[in-house]
C-alpha positions as CSV (number, residue, x, y, z in Angstrom):
1,M,-58.6,-62.2,-19.1
2,R,-57.6,-63.4,-15.7
3,Y,-53.9,-62.8,-16.6
4,A,-54.4,-59.7,-18.7
5,I,-54.3,-57.1,-15.8
6,P,-51.2,-58.6,-14.1
7,V,-49.4,-58.7,-17.4
8,V,-50.3,-55.1,-18.2
9,M,-49.1,-54.0,-14.7
10,L,-45.8,-55.8,-15.2
11,V,-45.3,-54.1,-18.6
12,L,-46.0,-50.6,-17.1
13,L,-43.7,-51.2,-14.2
14,G,-40.9,-52.3,-16.5
15,C,-41.4,-49.2,-18.7
16,G,-41.3,-47.0,-15.7
17,Y,-38.1,-48.6,-14.4
18,W,-36.5,-48.2,-17.8
19,L,-37.4,-44.5,-18.0
20,W,-36.1,-43.9,-14.5
21,R,-32.8,-45.6,-15.3
22,S,-32.4,-43.6,-18.5
23,Q,-32.7,-40.2,-16.8
24,P,-29.4,-38.3,-16.2
25,S,-28.3,-38.0,-12.6
26,V,-29.2,-34.6,-11.1
27,V,-26.4,-33.0,-9.0
28,D,-26.9,-30.0,-6.8
29,V,-24.1,-27.8,-8.2
30,P,-23.2,-24.7,-6.1
31,S,-23.8,-21.5,-8.0
32,Q,-20.1,-20.6,-7.7
33,A,-19.1,-23.5,-9.9
34,V,-20.6,-21.9,-13.1
35,V,-18.4,-18.8,-12.8
36,G,-15.0,-20.3,-13.6
37,S,-12.7,-23.3,-13.2
38,S,-9.3,-24.0,-11.8
39,S,-6.6,-26.4,-12.8
40,D,-3.1,-27.4,-11.8
41,T,-1.7,-25.6,-14.8
42,D,-3.3,-22.2,-14.0
43,R,-0.5,-20.0,-12.7
44,N,-2.5,-16.8,-12.5
45,D,-3.5,-17.3,-8.8
46,R,-2.2,-13.8,-7.9
47,T,-3.4,-11.2,-5.5
48,D,-2.1,-8.5,-3.2
49,E,-3.6,-10.0,-0.1
50,P,-1.1,-11.4,2.5
51,I,-0.4,-15.1,2.7
52,A,-2.6,-16.0,5.7
53,S,-2.0,-18.9,8.0
54,V,-5.7,-19.8,7.8
55,D,-8.1,-20.6,5.0
56,Q,-5.3,-21.6,2.6
57,S,-6.5,-24.9,1.4
58,D,-7.1,-25.2,-2.3
59,S,-10.8,-25.5,-3.1
60,A,-12.3,-27.3,-6.1
61,E,-14.9,-24.6,-6.3
62,P,-13.9,-21.0,-7.0
63,R,-15.1,-18.5,-4.4
64,V,-16.9,-15.5,-5.9
65,S,-18.2,-12.2,-4.6
66,V,-20.7,-9.7,-6.1
67,P,-19.5,-6.1,-5.5
68,W,-22.3,-3.8,-4.3
69,G,-22.5,-0.7,-2.1
70,V,-23.4,2.9,-1.9
71,V,-21.9,6.3,-3.0
72,V,-22.5,9.4,-0.9
73,D,-21.3,13.0,-0.5
74,R,-18.4,13.0,1.9
75,L,-19.5,16.3,3.6
76,D,-23.3,15.8,4.2
77,L,-23.5,12.1,3.5
78,R,-26.4,12.5,1.0
79,P,-26.7,9.8,-1.8
80,I,-25.1,10.6,-5.1
81,D,-27.2,9.6,-8.1
82,G,-25.5,8.7,-11.4
83,A,-22.0,8.0,-10.1
84,T,-20.0,5.8,-12.4
85,I,-18.4,2.7,-10.9
86,V,-15.7,0.9,-12.9
87,V,-14.2,-2.5,-12.0
88,E,-10.7,-3.2,-13.4
89,Q,-8.5,-6.2,-13.1
90,R,-5.0,-5.2,-12.0
91,R,-2.9,-7.9,-13.6
92,P,-3.2,-7.9,-16.5
93,E,-4.9,-4.5,-16.6
94,R,-8.3,-4.6,-18.2
95,E,-11.7,-3.2,-17.5
96,I,-14.2,-5.9,-16.4
97,E,-17.5,-4.0,-15.9
98,R,-19.0,-0.6,-15.2
99,T,-22.4,0.6,-13.8
100,T,-24.0,3.7,-12.3
101,S,-25.5,4.4,-8.9
102,D,-29.3,5.0,-8.5
103,V,-31.2,7.7,-6.7
104,S,-30.4,6.1,-3.3
105,G,-26.7,6.1,-4.2
106,G,-26.7,2.3,-4.4
107,F,-25.0,0.2,-7.0
108,A,-24.6,-3.5,-7.7
109,L,-22.3,-5.1,-10.4
110,T,-23.7,-8.1,-12.3
111,G,-20.3,-9.8,-12.6
112,R,-18.8,-12.0,-9.8
113,L,-15.2,-11.7,-9.0
114,L,-13.1,-14.8,-8.8
115,L,-11.1,-14.4,-5.6
116,S,-8.6,-17.0,-6.9
117,E,-7.4,-14.5,-9.6
118,S,-5.4,-11.3,-9.3
119,G,-6.4,-8.2,-7.3
120,W,-9.2,-5.8,-8.4
121,Q,-9.6,-2.1,-8.5
122,L,-12.8,0.0,-8.2
123,T,-12.9,3.6,-9.4
124,V,-16.0,5.7,-8.6
125,S,-16.5,9.1,-10.2
126,A,-19.3,11.6,-10.4
127,E,-19.8,15.0,-12.0
128,G,-18.6,17.7,-9.6
129,Y,-16.7,15.3,-7.3
130,L,-13.1,14.1,-7.1
131,P,-12.8,10.4,-8.1
132,E,-11.9,7.7,-5.6
133,T,-10.0,4.5,-6.5
134,R,-9.9,1.6,-4.1
135,T,-8.0,-1.7,-4.4
136,I,-9.8,-4.9,-3.4
137,D,-7.4,-7.5,-2.2
138,R,-10.1,-9.6,-0.5
139,L,-13.9,-9.5,-0.9
140,E,-15.9,-12.1,1.0
141,P,-19.1,-13.4,-0.8
142,D,-21.3,-12.1,2.0
143,H,-19.5,-8.8,2.5
144,P,-21.5,-5.9,4.1
145,G,-21.2,-3.6,1.1
146,L,-18.7,-1.1,-0.2
147,R,-19.1,2.6,0.9
148,F,-17.6,5.4,-1.2
149,E,-17.6,9.0,0.1
150,L,-16.7,11.4,-2.7
151,T,-15.3,14.8,-2.0
152,P,-16.9,17.8,-3.9
153,G,-14.4,19.4,-6.2
154,L,-13.9,22.6,-8.1
155,S,-14.0,22.3,-11.9
156,V,-12.2,23.9,-14.8
157,R,-13.3,24.2,-18.5
158,G,-11.1,23.8,-21.5
159,R,-10.9,23.2,-25.2
160,V,-8.5,21.0,-27.2
161,V,-7.3,22.3,-30.6
162,T,-4.6,21.7,-33.2
163,S,-1.9,24.3,-33.9
164,D,-4.2,25.9,-36.6
165,G,-7.1,26.2,-34.2
166,R,-9.2,23.2,-35.3
167,S,-11.1,21.5,-32.4
168,V,-10.1,17.9,-31.6
169,S,-12.3,15.3,-30.1
170,G,-12.2,11.6,-29.3
171,G,-9.7,11.7,-26.4
172,R,-9.5,12.3,-22.7
173,A,-8.6,15.1,-20.4
174,I,-6.6,14.0,-17.4
175,V,-5.7,16.0,-14.4
176,S,-2.4,16.0,-12.5
177,N,-2.8,17.2,-8.9
178,G,-0.1,18.5,-6.6
179,V,2.2,19.5,-9.5
180,E,5.8,20.2,-8.5
181,A,8.7,21.6,-10.6
182,Q,12.3,20.4,-10.6
183,I,15.3,21.0,-12.8
184,A,16.3,18.0,-15.0
185,T,19.9,17.2,-14.9
186,E,20.3,15.3,-18.2
187,G,21.2,17.3,-21.3
188,S,20.4,21.0,-21.3
189,P,18.7,22.3,-18.1
190,R,14.9,22.3,-18.3
191,V,12.0,22.4,-15.9
192,V,10.2,19.1,-15.5
193,Y,6.8,18.9,-13.8
194,S,5.4,15.8,-12.0
195,G,2.2,15.1,-10.0
196,T,-0.4,12.5,-9.1
197,K,-3.2,11.4,-11.4
198,G,-6.5,13.0,-10.7
199,A,-9.9,13.1,-12.5
200,E,-10.3,11.9,-16.1
201,V,-13.1,12.9,-18.5
202,E,-14.0,12.4,-22.1
203,I,-13.3,15.3,-24.5
204,E,-16.7,16.3,-26.1
205,R,-17.3,16.2,-29.9
206,D,-16.8,19.9,-30.1
207,G,-13.4,19.6,-28.4
208,T,-14.5,21.0,-25.0
209,F,-14.2,19.4,-21.6
210,R,-15.1,20.1,-17.9
211,V,-13.1,18.3,-15.3
212,P,-13.1,18.4,-11.4
213,V,-9.9,19.5,-9.7
214,D,-8.8,20.0,-6.1
215,G,-7.1,23.0,-4.6
216,R,-3.5,22.1,-5.3
217,D,-1.3,23.2,-8.1
218,T,-2.7,21.5,-11.1
219,R,-2.3,21.0,-14.8
220,V,-4.6,19.3,-17.4
221,E,-3.3,17.0,-20.1
222,A,-5.2,16.1,-23.3
223,W,-4.6,12.7,-24.7
224,V,-6.0,12.1,-28.2
225,D,-5.2,9.0,-30.4
226,G,-2.7,9.9,-33.0
227,Y,-1.6,13.1,-31.4
228,V,1.3,14.0,-29.0
229,P,-0.4,14.8,-25.7
230,G,-1.0,18.5,-25.1
231,V,-0.4,20.0,-21.7
232,S,-1.8,23.2,-20.0
233,E,0.2,25.6,-17.9
234,V,0.3,24.9,-14.2
235,F,-2.4,26.8,-12.2
236,R,-4.1,26.8,-8.9
237,P,-7.9,26.6,-8.8
238,P,-10.3,28.2,-8.9
239,L,-9.8,29.3,-12.5
240,A,-12.4,31.6,-14.1
241,R,-11.1,31.4,-17.7
242,E,-11.2,28.5,-20.2
243,L,-8.0,26.5,-20.8
244,T,-6.8,26.0,-24.3
245,I,-4.7,22.9,-24.9
246,V,-2.8,22.4,-28.2
247,V,-2.0,19.0,-29.6
248,R,0.0,18.1,-32.6
249,P,0.2,14.9,-34.8
250,G,2.6,12.4,-33.5
251,E,4.8,9.6,-34.8
252,T,3.5,6.0,-35.4
253,I,5.5,2.8,-35.0
254,T,4.6,-0.9,-35.7
255,G,6.3,-4.1,-34.6
256,T,6.1,-7.6,-33.2
257,V,7.0,-9.2,-29.9
258,T,8.5,-12.7,-30.0
259,S,10.3,-15.2,-27.8
260,P,14.0,-16.1,-28.4
261,D,12.9,-18.9,-30.8
262,G,10.8,-16.5,-32.9
263,T,7.4,-17.6,-31.6
264,P,4.9,-14.6,-31.5
265,I,3.9,-13.6,-27.9
266,V,0.2,-12.9,-27.7
267,G,-1.1,-10.4,-25.1
268,A,2.2,-8.6,-24.4
269,R,1.7,-5.1,-23.1
270,V,3.7,-2.6,-25.2
271,S,4.0,1.0,-24.0
272,A,6.0,4.1,-24.8
273,S,7.0,6.7,-22.3
274,L,7.2,10.0,-24.1
275,D,10.0,12.5,-24.0
276,P,9.1,15.9,-22.5
277,I,6.5,17.8,-24.3
278,G,7.9,21.2,-24.5
279,D,9.0,21.8,-20.9
280,L,6.2,19.7,-19.4
281,E,6.6,16.0,-18.9
282,P,3.6,13.8,-18.1
283,D,4.0,11.7,-15.0
284,R,4.2,8.0,-15.2
285,S,0.7,7.4,-13.8
286,V,-0.8,9.4,-16.6
287,R,1.2,7.6,-19.3
288,R,-0.1,4.3,-18.0
289,Y,-3.7,5.3,-18.6
290,S,-3.1,6.7,-22.1
291,D,-4.5,4.8,-25.2
292,G,-2.0,6.6,-27.4
293,V,1.1,5.0,-25.9
294,E,0.0,1.6,-24.7
295,T,-1.4,-1.4,-26.5
296,T,-1.5,-5.2,-26.4
297,T,-0.1,-7.5,-29.0
298,D,-2.6,-9.5,-31.2
299,A,-2.5,-13.2,-32.2
300,A,0.5,-12.6,-34.5
301,G,2.4,-10.8,-31.7
302,S,1.9,-7.5,-33.6
303,F,1.4,-4.0,-32.2
304,T,0.9,-0.4,-33.3
305,L,1.6,2.8,-31.2
306,R,0.4,6.2,-32.3
307,G,0.9,9.7,-31.1
308,L,4.6,9.4,-30.1
309,T,7.3,12.0,-29.8
310,P,10.3,11.5,-32.1
311,T,12.2,9.7,-29.3
312,F,10.7,7.7,-26.5
313,H,11.3,4.9,-24.0
314,L,9.7,1.6,-25.3
315,S,8.8,-1.2,-23.0
316,A,7.1,-4.6,-23.4
317,R,5.8,-6.8,-20.6
318,H,4.3,-10.3,-20.3
319,D,3.8,-12.4,-17.2
320,D,5.8,-15.3,-18.6
321,F,8.8,-13.3,-19.8
322,S,11.2,-10.7,-18.5
323,T,10.5,-7.0,-19.2
324,Y,12.0,-5.2,-22.2
325,R,13.0,-1.5,-21.9
326,E,14.9,0.6,-24.4
327,R,15.1,4.1,-25.6
328,R,14.1,4.3,-29.3
329,T,13.6,6.7,-32.1
330,A,10.5,6.6,-34.3
331,T,11.1,4.8,-37.6
332,P,8.9,3.6,-40.4
333,E,10.4,0.1,-40.4
334,P,8.7,-2.5,-38.1
335,I,10.4,-3.1,-34.7
336,T,11.1,-6.6,-33.4
337,I,11.2,-7.0,-29.6
338,V,12.5,-10.3,-28.2
339,L,11.6,-11.2,-24.6
340,D,13.7,-13.5,-22.6
341,P,12.2,-16.1,-20.2
342,A,11.4,-14.8,-16.8
343,A,12.7,-15.7,-13.4
344,W,11.4,-18.7,-11.5
345,L,11.7,-20.1,-7.9
346,T,12.3,-23.7,-7.2
347,G,13.0,-25.7,-4.0
348,R,11.7,-28.4,-1.7
349,V,9.6,-28.1,1.4
350,F,10.0,-30.4,4.5
351,D,8.2,-31.1,7.7
352,G,11.3,-31.9,9.8
353,D,13.1,-34.6,7.8
354,S,10.1,-35.6,5.7
355,P,9.3,-33.9,2.4
356,L,5.8,-32.6,1.9
357,P,4.3,-34.1,-1.3
358,G,1.1,-32.9,-3.0
359,C,0.7,-29.7,-0.9
360,A,0.1,-26.2,-2.2
361,V,3.0,-23.9,-1.9
362,R,2.3,-20.2,-2.1
363,A,5.0,-17.5,-2.6
364,M,4.6,-13.8,-2.0
365,V,7.1,-11.9,-4.1
366,D,6.9,-8.1,-4.6
367,R,3.2,-8.2,-3.5
368,R,2.4,-10.9,-6.1
369,R,1.2,-14.3,-5.0
370,D,2.0,-17.5,-7.0
371,T,1.0,-21.1,-6.3
372,S,2.5,-24.4,-7.1
373,V,1.8,-28.0,-6.0
374,T,4.7,-30.1,-4.8
375,D,5.6,-33.4,-6.4
376,E,6.4,-36.6,-4.5
377,A,9.8,-35.3,-3.4
378,G,8.3,-32.1,-2.1
379,R,9.7,-30.0,-5.0
380,F,7.9,-26.9,-6.3
381,R,8.4,-24.5,-9.1
382,I,6.8,-21.0,-8.8
383,G,6.7,-18.1,-11.2
384,P,7.3,-16.2,-13.2
385,I,8.6,-13.6,-10.8
386,E,10.1,-10.1,-11.2
387,E,13.7,-10.6,-12.2
388,N,14.9,-7.8,-9.9
389,A,13.2,-9.5,-6.9
390,A,15.5,-10.9,-4.2
391,S,13.3,-11.9,-1.3
392,G,9.8,-13.2,-0.5
393,T,7.7,-15.4,1.7
394,V,6.9,-19.1,1.2
395,A,3.9,-20.6,2.9
396,V,2.2,-24.0,3.1
397,P,-1.2,-24.6,4.8
398,G,-0.8,-25.8,8.3
399,F,2.8,-24.3,8.6
400,V,4.2,-21.0,9.6
401,A,5.2,-18.8,6.6
402,K,8.9,-18.5,6.0
403,E,11.0,-15.7,4.7
404,V,13.4,-16.7,1.8
405,S,16.0,-14.8,-0.3
406,W,18.0,-15.3,-3.4
407,T,20.2,-13.5,-5.9
408,S,18.1,-11.5,-8.3
409,G,18.2,-12.1,-12.1
410,R,16.7,-14.2,-14.8
411,G,16.3,-18.0,-14.9
412,E,15.6,-20.4,-12.1
413,H,16.6,-19.7,-8.5
414,D,16.9,-22.8,-6.4
415,L,16.0,-22.1,-2.8
416,G,17.2,-25.6,-1.7
417,D,15.5,-27.4,1.1
418,I,13.1,-25.3,3.2
419,V,12.2,-26.8,6.6
420,L,8.8,-25.5,7.7
421,D,7.6,-25.1,11.3
422,R,4.1,-26.2,12.3
423,G,4.1,-23.4,14.9
424,R,1.5,-23.0,17.6
425,E,-2.1,-22.0,17.1
426,I,-3.3,-18.6,18.6
427,R,-7.0,-18.0,18.8
428,V,-8.2,-14.4,18.4
429,R,-11.8,-13.0,18.6
430,V,-12.7,-9.6,17.1
431,T,-16.0,-7.9,18.1
432,D,-17.7,-4.6,17.9
433,A,-18.8,-2.6,20.9
434,S,-22.0,-4.8,21.2
435,D,-19.9,-8.0,21.5
436,V,-20.9,-9.2,18.0
437,G,-18.1,-10.9,16.0
438,V,-16.8,-9.0,13.0
439,K,-16.0,-10.9,9.9
440,G,-13.1,-10.3,7.4
441,V,-10.8,-8.4,9.8
442,Q,-7.1,-8.6,8.9
443,L,-4.9,-9.9,11.8
444,R,-1.1,-9.4,11.6
445,F,1.4,-10.8,14.2
446,G,4.7,-9.0,13.9
447,P,7.9,-8.6,15.8
448,D,7.8,-6.6,19.1
449,Q,9.4,-3.4,17.9
450,D,8.8,0.2,18.8
451,R,7.9,2.1,15.6
452,P,5.7,4.9,14.5
453,F,2.1,3.9,14.0
454,D,2.1,4.5,10.3
455,V,5.2,2.4,9.6
456,R,4.3,-1.2,8.5
457,W,6.2,-4.4,9.1
458,T,8.3,-5.7,6.4
459,S,7.9,-9.3,7.7
460,F,5.3,-11.1,9.7
461,V,5.3,-14.0,12.2
462,G,1.7,-14.8,11.6
463,L,-1.3,-13.7,9.5
464,G,-5.0,-14.4,9.5
465,V,-8.5,-13.2,8.7
466,T,-11.6,-13.6,11.0
467,D,-14.5,-15.8,10.0
468,G,-18.2,-15.2,10.2
469,E,-18.1,-15.3,14.0
470,G,-15.2,-12.9,14.2
471,I,-12.8,-15.7,15.1
472,A,-9.4,-16.5,13.6
473,T,-6.8,-19.2,14.3
474,V,-3.4,-18.0,13.4
475,L,-0.1,-20.0,13.4
476,V,2.7,-18.2,15.1
477,A,6.3,-19.4,15.2
478,P,6.9,-21.1,18.6
479,E,10.2,-19.3,19.3
480,E,8.4,-16.0,19.4
481,A,8.2,-15.0,23.1
482,T,6.6,-11.5,22.7
483,V,4.8,-10.3,19.6
484,M,2.7,-7.3,18.5
485,L,-0.8,-8.0,17.3
486,E,-2.1,-5.5,14.7
487,V,-5.9,-5.5,13.9
488,E,-7.1,-3.5,11.0
489,A,-10.8,-3.1,9.9
490,R,-12.2,-0.5,7.6
491,R,-13.9,2.5,9.3
492,H,-12.4,1.5,12.6
493,Y,-9.3,2.4,14.6
494,L,-6.1,0.4,13.9
495,E,-5.5,-1.6,17.1
496,R,-2.0,-2.7,18.3
497,I,-1.7,-5.0,21.2
498,R,1.6,-6.3,22.7
499,L,1.3,-10.0,23.7
500,D,3.8,-11.7,26.0
501,S,4.5,-15.4,26.3
502,A,1.8,-15.9,29.0
503,A,-0.9,-14.3,26.8
504,L,0.1,-16.4,23.9
505,E,0.0,-19.5,26.0
506,R,-3.5,-18.7,27.3
507,A,-4.7,-18.1,23.7
508,T,-3.5,-21.5,22.5
509,P,-6.4,-24.0,22.1
510,G,-6.1,-26.9,24.5
511,S,-3.9,-25.1,27.0
512,D,-4.8,-24.8,30.7
513,G,-7.1,-21.8,31.2
514,F,-7.6,-21.4,27.5
515,E,-9.0,-18.0,26.6
516,P,-8.9,-16.4,23.1
517,I,-7.4,-13.0,22.7
518,T,-10.4,-10.6,22.5
519,V,-10.1,-7.3,20.5
520,V,-13.0,-4.8,20.6
521,L,-13.0,-2.5,17.6
522,R,-13.5,1.2,18.0
523,P,-15.2,3.2,15.3
524,E,-13.1,5.8,13.5
525,S,-13.3,9.4,14.4
526,R,-14.6,12.0,11.9
527,L,-13.3,15.6,12.0
528,I,-15.6,18.1,10.3
529,G,-14.9,21.8,9.8
530,R,-15.1,24.7,7.5
531,F,-12.4,27.1,6.0
532,V,-13.3,30.7,5.7
533,H,-11.5,33.9,4.7
534,G,-13.2,36.6,6.8
535,T,-16.8,35.6,6.5
536,D,-16.6,34.1,3.0
537,P,-16.0,30.4,2.3
538,A,-12.4,29.5,1.3
539,P,-12.7,26.5,-1.0
540,G,-10.0,24.3,-2.6
541,F,-7.5,24.1,0.3
542,S,-5.7,20.9,1.0
543,C,-5.7,19.8,4.7
544,R,-3.7,17.2,6.6
545,L,-4.2,15.7,10.0
546,I,-0.9,14.8,11.6
547,D,-0.1,12.9,14.8
548,H,0.8,15.4,17.4
549,D,3.8,13.5,18.8
550,A,5.3,13.0,15.3
551,F,4.7,16.7,14.5
552,V,6.5,17.9,17.6
553,S,9.4,15.6,16.9
554,S,9.7,17.1,13.4
555,E,8.5,13.9,11.8
556,G,5.3,15.2,10.4
557,W,5.9,13.5,7.1
558,R,5.7,10.1,9.0
559,G,2.8,11.0,11.2
560,E,0.2,11.9,8.5
561,V,-3.1,10.4,9.5
562,S,-5.6,11.7,7.0
563,T,-5.7,14.1,4.0
564,G,-8.4,15.9,2.1
565,V,-9.5,19.0,0.2
566,N,-12.4,21.2,1.3
567,G,-15.4,21.7,-1.0
568,P,-16.9,24.8,-2.7
569,D,-18.7,25.9,0.5
570,G,-15.4,25.6,2.5
571,R,-16.4,22.5,4.4
572,F,-14.1,19.5,4.9
573,A,-14.4,16.1,6.5
574,L,-11.4,13.9,7.6
575,S,-11.6,10.3,8.8
576,V,-9.3,9.3,11.6
577,S,-8.5,5.7,12.4
578,R,-5.0,5.8,13.8
579,S,-3.0,7.1,16.8
580,G,-4.1,10.1,18.8
581,P,-5.9,11.5,20.7
582,D,-4.0,14.7,19.9
583,F,-3.4,15.9,16.3
584,V,-2.3,18.9,14.3
585,L,-4.6,20.1,11.6
586,S,-2.4,21.7,8.8
587,V,-4.1,23.8,6.1
588,G,-2.4,25.1,3.0
589,Q,0.6,24.1,0.8
590,N,3.5,26.3,1.6
591,E,5.1,27.9,4.7
592,S,3.8,31.4,3.8
593,G,0.2,30.3,3.4
594,K,0.0,27.4,5.9
595,V,-2.3,27.4,9.0
596,E,-1.8,24.9,11.8
597,R,-4.1,24.2,14.7
598,V,-3.9,21.6,17.5
599,V,-6.9,19.3,17.8
600,R,-7.0,17.6,21.2
601,D,-8.8,14.6,22.7
602,L,-10.3,13.4,19.4
603,A,-12.1,10.3,20.8
604,P,-13.3,7.4,18.6
605,G,-16.8,7.7,17.3
């Protein structure tokens, strides 16, 4: 027995050691890692955000954000309950998620957006309000929330019927605002109307609809699967009577989309732009949202389009191929569309005489960003790009972005050897009035040029975004002696600061007397008013706030600061974040009915 207890203890220790060794290793995986993955072969790293000189290193973990925020009435800022929030991916176009706001106007989407993918689009709509669509180019994981201020709108009622009077349901009623007429020059003279896409609602089961409109010239279009879209007459709200929109059965076509070797192309977007419907032609933005004239090819590369006019313009698009466009006539025989390979950019990047192997090269072409990793010789291949593009920007982390150009067309475009400049670092700090750093502010360094405040640069000498402390380090080409710094933050004034060589030298880390450039943001102004006719409210009027200097110099079309439409009680609210302090408030749409008033000393706040 004297050895029994030690033997038992040794056995227990051995079993415990074996159990410990057999357990799998536990790794603290960040929550972001479960959302998606990235690989060297993924070429869908596209967004509309600028190529920044900071935070460009490729991360092994995708960065994600959860969109949340609040929806309020633009006039009295009260919460809007039951507003619909829809998130869509912009390329390729597809709906990701939708939700509704609660009684406090708040909303939160369950999905998390991969910032490494393409841009996103949020559309917020509510009954009795005009919808608002916002593009998200960059959304930080700890963003302060999105705020949507919806403008109350007038509304019109209508019914969709066939030529024999039967009600039609299952489609959508879409508004075109600001409708203008012009004479078409092709063929026999006809009047063609165009406008911008407004609100969109489902057509009820009894064929009726009720849709919000603003005060501009308007028409309503009914899009029903299998029918040629019907269009109302052009009218200006308010409209007391009910609209009647007639639709008629349309043509149907089928076909396949393949590559030159006959391989089916999956996920190609096939659409048809319709010929004029009577004397009313839907504008392009409305066509793009129509189910009846746009679809996506299946696993066999096949597609079906319904509700077409006898003749139409057919197009097919895919990110890896060039775009197909052709005018066609409806036919019962299947159509075969062959897409040619798209255009690509190739080249080599150098640091002086040395190639840069294994680095991420990003190219911004036509507001699309593509990424490639260089090989041992510093060579990259980026694409596909738009075949009609002829210029862009190439950037590598740690170097100044460089403008490049080529001859447009299909195939590969060799940019040759690109020598990049390391540039000099410029430190900028952005704060609010309380000296608290502001995160996520866009910084743009551009050429020192006199230009209207609303005219953007076509090229940059440095780009950056502030971090959590409101600080950004931006690379600027060393040969730039004087530059213009542009600072843009939502709900604040757009700031422009001219920096000479001495200011740039002081803002360079490590220099004598180093001091970062400090920019204090000013909150945007808010102009609130009310339109009346005598003593009665005058609803549904469009209003524009124009920079006074641009207005006096007859360049009002360039000096537009803010636009809006007043609500049913005549009230309006315009946000002002640029230029000033003197403006011209223009109310109405034509010279005979336009009222203009000077607004002076509109201070921030």
